[in-house]
N, C-alpha and C positions, 0 to 999 in steps of 0.2 A: 504493499499500499504505500503510495507516495505522500510526501509530507504536505498537509493541508495548511495554507496560510491563513492567518488570522481573519483576513478580509473575506474569506469564504465560510467562516464559522459563524454560528449563533452563540455568542459569548454571554456569560453570566454578568458581566459588567465590562466597561470599556477597558481595552488593553492598555491604554495610556495610563492607567492608575499603577502600573507596574514600573518600577524604577528602571530605566535604561541603563543606568550604572550597574545595577545587579544582574540584568540580562547579559550585559557584555562581559561579565566574569565567567559565564558558561563556556564550555566547549563548543566550537562552531556546529557539531552534530546535534546539540541540545537547543531546545527553545522553551522559554518560561512565558506562560500566558494564563489568562483566566479559563476557568472550567467551561466547556463548551457542550451544548445539548447533544452533541454526538459523541461524547467521550465514554458513554457506557460501553460502546464498541471498541474503544481504544484501551480498555482494560482498567478503568477507574476502580471497580470494586476488587479486582484481583490485586492491585497495589494496596489498598486499604487493608486486605487480608493479611498483610504484615504485621499490623497492629493486634488483630483479635479475629474471631470468627465472623465472618460476613455472610449474611444471608442474602442471596440474590432475589430481590422482589420482581425481577423481570424488567425489560426495557421500558415498557409503557409506565409503570410505577416509579422507576428511576427519573424519567423524563418529567413526571408530574411532580416528583420533589425538586427537580431542577427548577421548574417554573415557579413553585411555590417560594423557593429562595429568591428568585429573581423579582418576583412581585414585592418582596419586603425591600424596597429600594434603599440603598446605603446601609445595608445590615450585613449581608453575606458576601464574602470575598473568598471563594475557593479557587485555587490556583494549581497548575500542573506543569511538569516539566516533560516535554515531548522529546523522544529519541526520533530525530528527523529521518534517518534511513528506514525505519519501521513504521513511523507515524503512531507509535505507541507510548502510552504514559509510563513514566519510569519513577515519578516522584509526586506527591500531592501534599496539599496542606490547606487549612481554612482558618480565616480570621472572621469573626463576627463582632459586631459593635453593639454594646449594650448602652443605652441611653438612660442616665440616672437623674435622680432628683438632687443628689449629693453634689458637692464642689460646683455650685453654680450651674447646675443643669449639665454637668460634664459627662463625658462618654469614656468607657473602658473597652479597650480592644481584647478579645479572648482569641487565643491561638489554640486550635484543635487538630487532631487527626494528621499529624506529620507522619508521612510514610515513604519510604524509598525502596524500591525493588531491590531484593537481596544482591542481586548481580551488579547493582550500580552503587552499593554503599562504599563509604570511604573516599568518594569523589567530591565531597563538600556539596552534595545537591541539597541535603537537609538543611545545611547552613544557608544556602541561597534562599530556599523556601522561607526560613525563619527571617532572613533579612527582608525579603520582599513583603511578607506580611506585616512585620513590624513597621515598615515604611508606610504601608497602606493605613495602618492603625493611627500612625502619628500624623499622617497627612489627613486623616479624617477628623483630626482635632481631639484624639483621645489623650487624656492626662497620664494614663498608664496602659501597658500591655502586659497581660498575664497568661499563664499557661499552667497546666498540671503535667506531671511526669512521674515516672517511676523513680526510685532512689538511684537505679543504675544510670539513668539519663540525665541526672543532675550535672556532672561534669560536662556533657555535651552542650546543655543549655546555658551553663555558666560561660562557656567559650563563646557563645552567641550573644553575650552581653547581659544575660538575666542573672538575677540574684535569688537565693532561696530566701522566702518570706512566708512566715506562718505555716499553716497546715491545711491540708484538704481533708474534708469530711464527705462521706457519700452514704446515700441510702438508696438501695436499688429496689424498684417495684417488683412485686411478685409477677411470675411469668404470665399469668392470666390477666394481668392489668397493664402490662408494660406496653402493649401495642393496641389497646383500646382506649382511644380518647373519649373522655366524658363531658368534655366542655365544648 
């Protein structure tokens, strides 16, 4: 499959939101861009499976989720790194913007779901994803950008300029309630 340029894609947000400086640091065979509506076919879910078990909802449901995120304007920023020779995704990440009542109606950027194909790890692709998402967060006016990670990933995120702060708490819904919205 030949590389598809951004101009031919239905993107989640404008490609100009991604720093050209960060894009320029990638190998010429790699391309950093927003998630596209056709990225289900480029292996988006298989890259996410590096993180956890991923249930494939099917392409139609994936596209519905893509469209729901796009309708929440200035909120979701999912990005991908594409291997140009194969036109396949090799790294992903998302930032979402939380609008608060605190800090003079400030905003916080949350980074989530950073994943790099196992064959591409060690090439600073995770770093480039983090840098791009942090820049989007800061350019969106966020007073801070935060993320959660496992203890083993703390050194990586420290290299990306993050510092360990406070603790994460989680409560998981029971399986029968987890996928059944009630509101």
